[in-house]
LUMLUMLO-515990 format. One line per field, with one value per atom (N, C-alpha, C): residue in one letter; chain; atom name; y, x, z. Coordinates in steps of 0.02 Angstrom, whole numbers, m for minus. Each point is the difference from the previous one (the first is absolute). Layout:
// LUMLUMLO-515990
residu c(A / ...)
chaine c(A / ...)
atome c(CA / ...)
c2 c(Y / ...)
c1 c(X / ...)
c3 c(Z / ...)
***
This chain:
// LUMLUMLO-515990
residu c(M / M / M / D / D / D / I / I / I / E / E / E / N / N / N / A / A / A / G / G / G / N / N / N / V / V / V / T / T / T / Q / Q / Q / I / I / I / L / L / L / A / A / A / A / A / A / A / A / A / A / A / A / G / G / G / G / G / G / D / D / D / R / R / R / T / T / T / A / A / A / I / I / I / D / D / D / Q / Q / Q / L / L / L / Y / Y / Y / A / A / A / I / I / I / L / L / L / Y / Y / Y / P / P / P / E / E / E / L / L / L / R / R / R / A / A / A / M / M / M / A / A / A / H / H / H / K / K / K / R / R / R / V / V / V / R / R / R / T / T / T / S / S / S / N / N / N / N / N / N / S / S / S / E / E / E / I / I / I / L / L / L / D / D / D / T / T / T / T / T / T / A / A / A / L / L / L / V / V / V / H / H / H / E / E / E / S / S / S / Y / Y / Y / L / L / L / R / R / R / L / L / L / A / A / A / K / K / K / A / A / A / G / G / G / K / K / K / I / I / I / A / A / A / V / V / V / E / E / E / S / S / S / R / R / R / A / A / A / Q / Q / Q / F / F / F / L / L / L / A / A / A / Y / Y / Y / A / A / A / A / A / A / H / H / H / V / V / V / M / M / M / R / R / R / S / S / S / V / V / V / I / I / I / V / V / V / D / D / D / Y / Y / Y / V / V / V / R / R / R / R / R / R / S / S / S / Q / Q / Q / A / A / A / Q / Q / Q / R / R / R / R / R / R / G / G / G / G / G / G / R / R / R / S / S / S / V / V / V / H / H / H / V / V / V / T / T / T / L / L / L / D / D / D / T / T / T / N / N / N / L / L / L / A / A / A / E / E / E / S / S / S / M / M / M / E / E / E / S / S / S / P / P / P / A / A / A / D / D / D / E / E / E / I / I / I / I / I / I / R / R / R / I / I / I / S / S / S / D / D / D / L / L / L / L / L / L / E / E / E / E / E / E / L / L / L / A / A / A / G / G / G / V / V / V / D / D / D / K / K / K / R / R / R / L / L / L / V / V / V / S / S / S / V / V / V / V / V / V / E / E / E / M / M / M / R / R / R / Y / Y / Y / F / F / F / A / A / A / A / A / A / L / L / L / D / D / D / N / N / N / D / D / D / E / E / E / I / I / I / A / A / A / E / E / E / C / C / C / L / L / L / G / G / G / V / V / V / T / T / T / D / D / D / R / R / R / T / T / T / V / V / V / R / R / R / R / R / R / D / D / D / L / L / L / E / E / E / K / K / K / V / V / V / R / R / R / L / L / L / L / L / L / L / L / L / V / V / V / D / D / D / A / A / A / S / S / S / A / A / A / E / E / E)
chaine c(A / A / A / A / A / A / A / A / A / A / A / A / A / A / A / A / A / A / A / A / A / A / A / A / A / A / A / A / A / A / A / A / A / A / A / A / A / A / A / A / A / A / A / A / A / A / A / A / A / A / A / A / A / A / A / A / A / A / A / A / A / A / A / A / A / A / A / A / A / A / A / A / A / A / A / A / A / A / A / A / A / A / A / A / A / A / A / A / A / A / A / A / A / A / A / A / A / A / A / A / A / A / A / A / A / A / A / A / A / A / A / A / A / A / A / A / A / A / A / A / A / A / A / A / A / A / A / A / A / A / A / A / A / A / A / A / A / A / A / A / A / A / A / A / A / A / A / A / A / A / A / A / A / A / A / A / A / A / A / A / A / A / A / A / A / A / A / A / A / A / A / A / A / A / A / A / A / A / A / A / A / A / A / A / A / A / A / A / A / A / A / A / A / A / A / A / A / A / A / A / A / A / A / A / A / A / A / A / A / A / A / A / A / A / A / A / A / A / A / A / A / A / A / A / A / A / A / A / A / A / A / A / A / A / A / A / A / A / A / A / A / A / A / A / A / A / A / A / A / A / A / A / A / A / A / A / A / A / A / A / A / A / A / A / A / A / A / A / A / A / A / A / A / A / A / A / A / A / A / A / A / A / A / A / A / A / A / A / A / A / A / A / A / A / A / A / A / A / A / A / A / A / A / A / A / A / A / A / A / A / A / A / A / A / A / A / A / A / A / A / A / A / A / A / A / A / A / A / A / A / A / A / A / A / A / A / A / A / A / A / A / A / A / A / A / A / A / A / A / A / A / A / A / A / A / A / A / A / A / A / A / A / A / A / A / A / A / A / A / A / A / A / A / A / A / A / A / A / A / A / A / A / A / A / A / A / A / A / A / A / A / A / A / A / A / A / A / A / A / A / A / A / A / A / A / A / A / A / A / A / A / A / A / A / A / A / A / A / A / A / A / A / A / A / A / A / A / A / A / A / A / A / A / A / A / A / A / A / A / A / A / A / A / A / A / A / A / A / A / A / A / A / A / A / A / A / A / A / A / A / A / A / A / A / A / A / A / A / A / A / A / A / A / A / A / A / A / A / A / A / A / A / A / A / A / A / A / A / A / A / A / A / A / A / A / A / A / A / A / A / A / A / A / A / A / A / A / A / A / A / A / A / A / A / A / A / A / A / A / A / A / A / A / A / A / A / A / A / A / A / A / A / A / A / A / A / A / A / A / A / A / A / A / A / A / A / A / A / A / A / A / A / A / A / A / A / A / A / A / A / A / A / A / A / A / A / A)
atome c(N / CA / C / N / CA / C / N / CA / C / N / CA / C / N / CA / C / N / CA / C / N / CA / C / N / CA / C / N / CA / C / N / CA / C / N / CA / C / N / CA / C / N / CA / C / N / CA / C / N / CA / C / N / CA / C / N / CA / C / N / CA / C / N / CA / C / N / CA / C / N / CA / C / N / CA / C / N / CA / C / N / CA / C / N / CA / C / N / CA / C / N / CA / C / N / CA / C / N / CA / C / N / CA / C / N / CA / C / N / CA / C / N / CA / C / N / CA / C / N / CA / C / N / CA / C / N / CA / C / N / CA / C / N / CA / C / N / CA / C / N / CA / C / N / CA / C / N / CA / C / N / CA / C / N / CA / C / N / CA / C / N / CA / C / N / CA / C / N / CA / C / N / CA / C / N / CA / C / N / CA / C / N / CA / C / N / CA / C / N / CA / C / N / CA / C / N / CA / C / N / CA / C / N / CA / C / N / CA / C / N / CA / C / N / CA / C / N / CA / C / N / CA / C / N / CA / C / N / CA / C / N / CA / C / N / CA / C / N / CA / C / N / CA / C / N / CA / C / N / CA / C / N / CA / C / N / CA / C / N / CA / C / N / CA / C / N / CA / C / N / CA / C / N / CA / C / N / CA / C / N / CA / C / N / CA / C / N / CA / C / N / CA / C / N / CA / C / N / CA / C / N / CA / C / N / CA / C / N / CA / C / N / CA / C / N / CA / C / N / CA / C / N / CA / C / N / CA / C / N / CA / C / N / CA / C / N / CA / C / N / CA / C / N / CA / C / N / CA / C / N / CA / C / N / CA / C / N / CA / C / N / CA / C / N / CA / C / N / CA / C / N / CA / C / N / CA / C / N / CA / C / N / CA / C / N / CA / C / N / CA / C / N / CA / C / N / CA / C / N / CA / C / N / CA / C / N / CA / C / N / CA / C / N / CA / C / N / CA / C / N / CA / C / N / CA / C / N / CA / C / N / CA / C / N / CA / C / N / CA / C / N / CA / C / N / CA / C / N / CA / C / N / CA / C / N / CA / C / N / CA / C / N / CA / C / N / CA / C / N / CA / C / N / CA / C / N / CA / C / N / CA / C / N / CA / C / N / CA / C / N / CA / C / N / CA / C / N / CA / C / N / CA / C / N / CA / C / N / CA / C / N / CA / C / N / CA / C / N / CA / C / N / CA / C / N / CA / C / N / CA / C / N / CA / C / N / CA / C / N / CA / C / N / CA / C / N / CA / C / N / CA / C / N / CA / C / N / CA / C / N / CA / C / N / CA / C / N / CA / C / N / CA / C / N / CA / C / N / CA / C / N / CA / C / N / CA / C / N / CA / C / N / CA / C / N / CA / C / N / CA / C / N / CA / C / N / CA / C / N / CA / C / N / CA / C / N / CA / C / N / CA / C / N / CA / C / N / CA / C / N / CA / C / N / CA / C / N / CA / C / N / CA / C / N / CA / C / N / CA / C / N / CA / C / N / CA / C / N / CA / C)
c2 c(m983 / m15 / m54 / m51 / m54 / 21 / m41 / 16 / 1 / m45 / m2 / 66 / 24 / 63 / 59 / m3 / 56 / 11 / m53 / 6 / 26 / m23 / 23 / 74 / 24 / 69 / 46 / m17 / 42 / 4 / m56 / m1 / 37 / m10 / 32 / 76 / 21 / 72 / 32 / m35 / 27 / 7 / m49 / 4 / 55 / 7 / 52 / 69 / 7 / 65 / 18 / m51 / 12 / 12 / m3 / 15 / m61 / m60 / m62 / m7 / 7 / m1 / m68 / m55 / m65 / m9 / 32 / m5 / 34 / 56 / 35 / m45 / m33 / m46 / m59 / m27 / m56 / 22 / 58 / 27 / 8 / 28 / 10 / m67 / m50 / m66 / m32 / 7 / m30 / 37 / 66 / 40 / 17 / m26 / 15 / m15 / m58 / m12 / 53 / 23 / 51 / 67 / 17 / 63 / m2 / m56 / m8 / 5 / m29 / 4 / 72 / 38 / 70 / 38 / m9 / 35 / m20 / m64 / m23 / 32 / 3 / 32 / 73 / 34 / 71 / 10 / m40 / 7 / m19 / m53 / m22 / 51 / 31 / 47 / 69 / 13 / 67 / 15 / m50 / 11 / 57 / 0 / 55 / m29 / 12 / m26 / 38 / 54 / 40 / m26 / m53 / m29 / m62 / m12 / m58 / m64 / m54 / m64 / m28 / m54 / m29 / m16 / m35 / m21 / 60 / 48 / 60 / 38 / 6 / 36 / m35 / m65 / m38 / 5 / m8 / 0 / 69 / 51 / 69 / 16 / m24 / 10 / m36 / m60 / m37 / 39 / 25 / 37 / 60 / 34 / 57 / m24 / m55 / m27 / m21 / m33 / m23 / 59 / 51 / 60 / 35 / m4 / 33 / m30 / m64 / m31 / m23 / 39 / m17 / 8 / m44 / 5 / 0 / 56 / 8 / m19 / m63 / m25 / m60 / m13 / m53 / m59 / 7 / m54 / m5 / m57 / m10 / 54 / 17 / 51 / 67 / 19 / 63 / m1 / m58 / m6 / 10 / m30 / 8 / 73 / 34 / 71 / 40 / m17 / 33 / m15 / m62 / m19 / 40 / 12 / 41 / 70 / 27 / 67 / 0 / m52 / m5 / m6 / m39 / m8 / 68 / 38 / 67 / 41 / m2 / 38 / m22 / m65 / m27 / 23 / m7 / 19 / 74 / 41 / 73 / 21 / m27 / 16 / m21 / m59 / m25 / 44 / 20 / 42 / 69 / 27 / 66 / m3 / m54 / m8 / m7 / m38 / m11 / 65 / 40 / 65 / 47 / 0 / 44 / m18 / m65 / m21 / 19 / m4 / 17 / 74 / 41 / 72 / 28 / m36 / 27 / m26 / 10 / m25 / 42 / m32 / 35 / m10 / m21 / m13 / 66 / m4 / 57 / 4 / 57 / 8 / 31 / m33 / 24 / 16 / 59 / 20 / m14 / m35 / m13 / 56 / 24 / 56 / m25 / m47 / m25 / m2 / 12 / m3 / m71 / m48 / m70 / m23 / 14 / m21 / 31 / 62 / 34 / m27 / m22 / m22 / m72 / m38 / m70 / m7 / m38 / m12 / m69 / m3 / m64 / m40 / m66 / m41 / 22 / 20 / 23 / 63 / 46 / 61 / m16 / m49 / m20 / m27 / m40 / m28 / 55 / 48 / 56 / 42 / 13 / 40 / m34 / m65 / m36 / m1 / m11 / 1 / 68 / 54 / 67 / 12 / m23 / 7 / m39 / m58 / m40 / 34 / 35 / 38 / 53 / 35 / 51 / m32 / m57 / m34 / m31 / m15 / m33 / 39 / 66 / 41 / 2 / m20 / 3 / m68 / m52 / m66 / m54 / m28 / m51 / m65 / m15 / m61 / 5 / 59 / 10 / m11 / 24 / m10 / m74 / m36 / m73 / m36 / 19 / m33 / 10 / 61 / 14 / m36 / 0 / m35 / m74 / m30 / m71 / m14 / 44 / m11 / 17 / 60 / 26 / m25 / m2 / m17 / m74 / m36 / m71 / m42 / 31 / m33 / m52 / 15 / m44 / 15 / m51 / 11 / 25 / 18 / 29 / m46 / m64 / m47 / m3 / m2 / m2 / 64 / 56 / 65 / 2 / m22 / m1 / m43 / m57 / m45 / 34 / 31 / 33 / 57 / 36 / 58 / m15 / m59 / m18 / 39 / 13 / 35 / m43 / 23 / m38 / 17 / m43 / 11 / 65 / 12 / 61 / 63 / m2 / 57 / 12 / m53 / 7 / 32 / m23 / 29 / 74 / 19 / 71 / 40 / m28 / 35 / 10 / m51 / 6 / 53 / 3 / 51 / 70 / 8 / 65 / 22 / m46 / 16 / 15 / m37 / 13 / 71 / 20 / 67 / 53 / m15 / 46 / 8 / m56 / 2 / 41 / m10 / 39 / 74 / 15 / 70 / 30 / m40 / 25 / 11 / m42 / 8 / 57 / 20 / 55 / 68 / 0 / 64 / 22)
c1 c(326 / 37 / 51 / 6 / 47 / 72 / 48 / 71 / 19 / m26 / 15 / m20 / m60 / m23 / 40 / 25 / 39 / 63 / 34 / 59 / m18 / m55 / m22 / m18 / m28 / m21 / 60 / 57 / 60 / 22 / 0 / 19 / m51 / m63 / m53 / 1 / 14 / 5 / 56 / 56 / 56 / m21 / m36 / m24 / m52 / m44 / m51 / 31 / 54 / 35 / 30 / 15 / 26 / m54 / m63 / m55 / m30 / 17 / m27 / m73 / m44 / m73 / m23 / 28 / m20 / 22 / 54 / 22 / m50 / m28 / m51 / m61 / m19 / m57 / 14 / 61 / 19 / 0 / 28 / 3 / m70 / m43 / m69 / m34 / 13 / m31 / 24 / 64 / 27 / m25 / m3 / m19 / m75 / m38 / m72 / m35 / 13 / m35 / 16 / 63 / 17 / m32 / m1 / m31 / m75 / m30 / m72 / m15 / 43 / m10 / 6 / 49 / 8 / m64 / m23 / m59 / m62 / m5 / m58 / m1 / 58 / 2 / m19 / 22 / m16 / m75 / m29 / m71 / m41 / 20 / m36 / 2 / 58 / 7 / m27 / m16 / m22 / m72 / m43 / m71 / m26 / 22 / m15 / m22 / m61 / m26 / 28 / 37 / 27 / 67 / 25 / 64 / m14 / 43 / m5 / m2 / m26 / 4 / 71 / 14 / 67 / 26 / m38 / 23 / 13 / m45 / 10 / 62 / 12 / 58 / 65 / 3 / 60 / 11 / m53 / 8 / 17 / m31 / 17 / 73 / 21 / 70 / 47 / m18 / 41 / 5 / m56 / 2 / 47 / 1 / 45 / 73 / 11 / 68 / 25 / m43 / 19 / 11 / m40 / 6 / 67 / 25 / 64 / 57 / m5 / 50 / 62 / 23 / 59 / m18 / 27 / m11 / 70 / 19 / 67 / 1 / m9 / 4 / 47 / 29 / 49 / m21 / m57 / m22 / m75 / m24 / m71 / m31 / 35 / m26 / m6 / 50 / m4 / m57 / m11 / m55 / m67 / m7 / m63 / m10 / 54 / m5 / m21 / 28 / m18 / m73 / m21 / m70 / m48 / 21 / m42 / m7 / 54 / m2 / m49 / 4 / m45 / m72 / m13 / m68 / m26 / 43 / m20 / m23 / 39 / m16 / m67 / m12 / m62 / m60 / 7 / m55 / m15 / 51 / m10 / m32 / 25 / m30 / m73 / m15 / m68 / m47 / 24 / m41 / m11 / 53 / m8 / m49 / 4 / m48 / m71 / m7 / m66 / m28 / 41 / m23 / m18 / 39 / m13 / m67 / m14 / m63 / m59 / 10 / m53 / m16 / 50 / m10 / m24 / 11 / m15 / m65 / m6 / m59 / m61 / m57 / m64 / m32 / 41 / m28 / m19 / m49 / m24 / 40 / 29 / 40 / m44 / 0 / m38 / 50 / m4 / 45 / m34 / 36 / m24 / 24 / m44 / 18 / 6 / 46 / 11 / 75 / 19 / 70 / 26 / m42 / 21 / 22 / m39 / 17 / 66 / 12 / 61 / 61 / m9 / 58 / 19 / m43 / 14 / 42 / 55 / 43 / m18 / m12 / m16 / 64 / m6 / 60 / 38 / m37 / 33 / 40 / m28 / 37 / 62 / m5 / 57 / 56 / m17 / 49 / 36 / m37 / 29 / 44 / m23 / 38 / 66 / m2 / 61 / 48 / m27 / 43 / 32 / m38 / 28 / 55 / m11 / 51 / 63 / m9 / 58 / 39 / m34 / 34 / 45 / m26 / 39 / 58 / m13 / 49 / 56 / m13 / 50 / 64 / m4 / 60 / 39 / m31 / 31 / 27 / m41 / 19 / m35 / 36 / m29 / m18 / 37 / m16 / m68 / m16 / m66 / m55 / 12 / m48 / m9 / 56 / m4 / m37 / 14 / m34 / m75 / m21 / m72 / m31 / 34 / m26 / m10 / 49 / m5 / m53 / m8 / m49 / m70 / m9 / m67 / m26 / 43 / m23 / 9 / 44 / 9 / m15 / m16 / m21 / 51 / 65 / 51 / 6 / 19 / 10 / 72 / 15 / 65 / 58 / m7 / 54 / 12 / m53 / 7 / 33 / m20 / 29 / 73 / 17 / 69 / 43 / m26 / 37 / 11 / m52 / 5 / 51 / 3 / 44 / 68 / 8 / 63 / 13 / m54 / 5 / m33 / 3 / m32 / m74 / m35 / m70 / m9 / 46 / m2 / 6 / 42 / 8 / m65 / m32 / m64 / m52 / m3 / m48 / 14 / 63 / 18 / m20 / 13 / m18 / m75 / m38 / m73 / m25 / 32 / m18 / 16 / 57 / 18 / m54 / m20 / m49 / m68 / m18 / m63 / 0 / 56 / 5 / m2 / 30 / m3 / m72 / m36 / m70 / m43 / 11 / m37 / 15 / 64 / 21 / m29 / 0 / m27 / m75 / m36 / m72 / m20 / 46 / m14 / 7 / 35 / 11 / m59)
c3 c(86 / m59 / 18 / m43 / 15 / m18 / 23 / m8 / m74 / m40 / m72 / m33 / 15 / m30 / 26 / 63 / 28 / m41 / m20 / m42 / m69 / m27 / m65 / 1 / 54 / 4 / m9 / 30 / m7 / m73 / m35 / m71 / m42 / 15 / m39 / 12 / 61 / 14 / m41 / m6 / m39 / m73 / m27 / m69 / m8 / 50 / m3 / 2 / 39 / 4 / m68 / m39 / m68 / m51 / 20 / m46 / m33 / 24 / m29 / 19 / m48 / 11 / 28 / m25 / 25 / 72 / 21 / 69 / 46 / m22 / 40 / 9 / m55 / 3 / 47 / m3 / 44 / 73 / 12 / 67 / 29 / m40 / 21 / 14 / m42 / 10 / 65 / 15 / 61 / 62 / m3 / 58 / 3 / m48 / m2 / 66 / 32 / 64 / 53 / 3 / 49 / m18 / m64 / m21 / 13 / m12 / 12 / 74 / 42 / 72 / 24 / m28 / 18 / m19 / m61 / m23 / 40 / 16 / 38 / 70 / 32 / 66 / m5 / m53 / m8 / m11 / m42 / m14 / 61 / 35 / 59 / 56 / 10 / 55 / m16 / m62 / m18 / 20 / 1 / 13 / m45 / m60 / m46 / m67 / m18 / m63 / m59 / 13 / m55 / m25 / 30 / m21 / m42 / m48 / m43 / 41 / m30 / 34 / m8 / 35 / 2 / m69 / m40 / m66 / m44 / 0 / m42 / 22 / 65 / 24 / m21 / 7 / m19 / m76 / m38 / m73 / m27 / 27 / m21 / 19 / 58 / 21 / m48 / m20 / m49 / m66 / m23 / m63 / 4 / 57 / 9 / 5 / 34 / 5 / m69 / m38 / m67 / m47 / 7 / m42 / 12 / 62 / 16 / m41 / m16 / m42 / 37 / 47 / 40 / 73 / 40 / 72 / 32 / 28 / 29 / 73 / 14 / 69 / 0 / 59 / 4 / 43 / 35 / 44 / 1 / 24 / 7 / 44 / 55 / 46 / m35 / m40 / m36 / m51 / m30 / m48 / 35 / 59 / 36 / 22 / 18 / 17 / m62 / m58 / m62 / m17 / 11 / m13 / 45 / 62 / 45 / m28 / m27 / m31 / m59 / m40 / m58 / 23 / 52 / 26 / 25 / 32 / 21 / m59 / m53 / m60 / m29 / m2 / m27 / 43 / 65 / 46 / m5 / 2 / m2 / m66 / m55 / m65 / m4 / 26 / m1 / 42 / 59 / 43 / m32 / m30 / m33 / m58 / m40 / m56 / 28 / 52 / 31 / 26 / 33 / 26 / m57 / m53 / m57 / m33 / m7 / m29 / 44 / 65 / 46 / m1 / m12 / 1 / m67 / m53 / m66 / m28 / m65 / m35 / 12 / m8 / 7 / 68 / 47 / 66 / 34 / 43 / 37 / 65 / 14 / 61 / 54 / 58 / 57 / 55 / 27 / 54 / 66 / 43 / 67 / 45 / 41 / 43 / 72 / 10 / 68 / 13 / 60 / 19 / m2 / 17 / 1 / m69 / m51 / m67 / m24 / 19 / m21 / 36 / 62 / 39 / m13 / m32 / m13 / m63 / 6 / m58 / m28 / m63 / m31 / m7 / m6 / m11 / m63 / m51 / m62 / 13 / 39 / 16 / 41 / 44 / 41 / m45 / m49 / m46 / m37 / m25 / m37 / 47 / 61 / 48 / 17 / 11 / 17 / m59 / m59 / m60 / m10 / 10 / m6 / 52 / 61 / 52 / m20 / m28 / m21 / m55 / m44 / m53 / 32 / 50 / 35 / 38 / 32 / 41 / m42 / m62 / m43 / m6 / 3 / m4 / 65 / 55 / 65 / 22 / m4 / 25 / m41 / m47 / m45 / 38 / 53 / 37 / 34 / 27 / 30 / m52 / m60 / m54 / m14 / m5 / m13 / 56 / 62 / 57 / m5 / m14 / m4 / m60 / m57 / m59 / 16 / 32 / 15 / 53 / 49 / 52 / m25 / m25 / m16 / m67 / m50 / m67 / m17 / 35 / m12 / 61 / 57 / 61 / 26 / m9 / 29 / 74 / 39 / 72 / 12 / 62 / 17 / m19 / 14 / m16 / m76 / m38 / m73 / m27 / 28 / m21 / 18 / 61 / 23 / m46 / m20 / m45 / m68 / m26 / m65 / 0 / 55 / 3 / 31 / 28 / 31 / 65 / 37 / 64 / 53 / 62 / 54 / 7 / 34 / 15 / 39 / 47 / 41 / m43 / m51 / m45 / m38 / m22 / m35 / 46 / 62 / 47 / 12 / 6 / 9 / m62 / m59 / m62 / m5 / 18 / m2 / 49 / 58 / 50 / m26 / m33 / m30 / m50 / m43 / m51 / 33 / 51 / 35 / 28 / 30 / 27 / m56 / m56 / m57 / m25 / m2 / m22 / 48 / 65 / 50 / m8 / m9 / m8 / m64 / m54 / m64 / 4 / 36 / 5 / 46 / 45 / 46 / m35 / m56 / m36 / m38)
***
């Protein structure tokens, strides 16, 4: 983002916080390349055909942002963190709808009687499991939730996450390690 747009973003964020619909559209237009890059990294790193493509993820996220009407953020970094949260919501909802369609209807269900099939977690199941863990974690440590949303659902790197949260790279690494340990502990139960 160029310096001229950086100054505009602050003014536009203030207007968007006041509920100005055109400000939300302007903000989205200015930050579209960054949002698209976030979504592209997420889709590329997922190796999962059950996730939306880049354009669909960005556009669905925009629709949810626009529907909110107000965006209570004060900086570009906070907006990107909020966008990561919205992308998480879009991905999880999409995966849940996809799983529900696969389980329902007139399809014939065949049960596999192998230990291997039962022990394998699909990428969609992983997304749901991580989202559920984040719901539980939200009451304990909101920063950990934000770190995971930005890493896992928006594919930001440690430096980008640190900038968004106003912490150091080392803090982000420690937070990610905490969450990894929580995931290991949760999967052992």
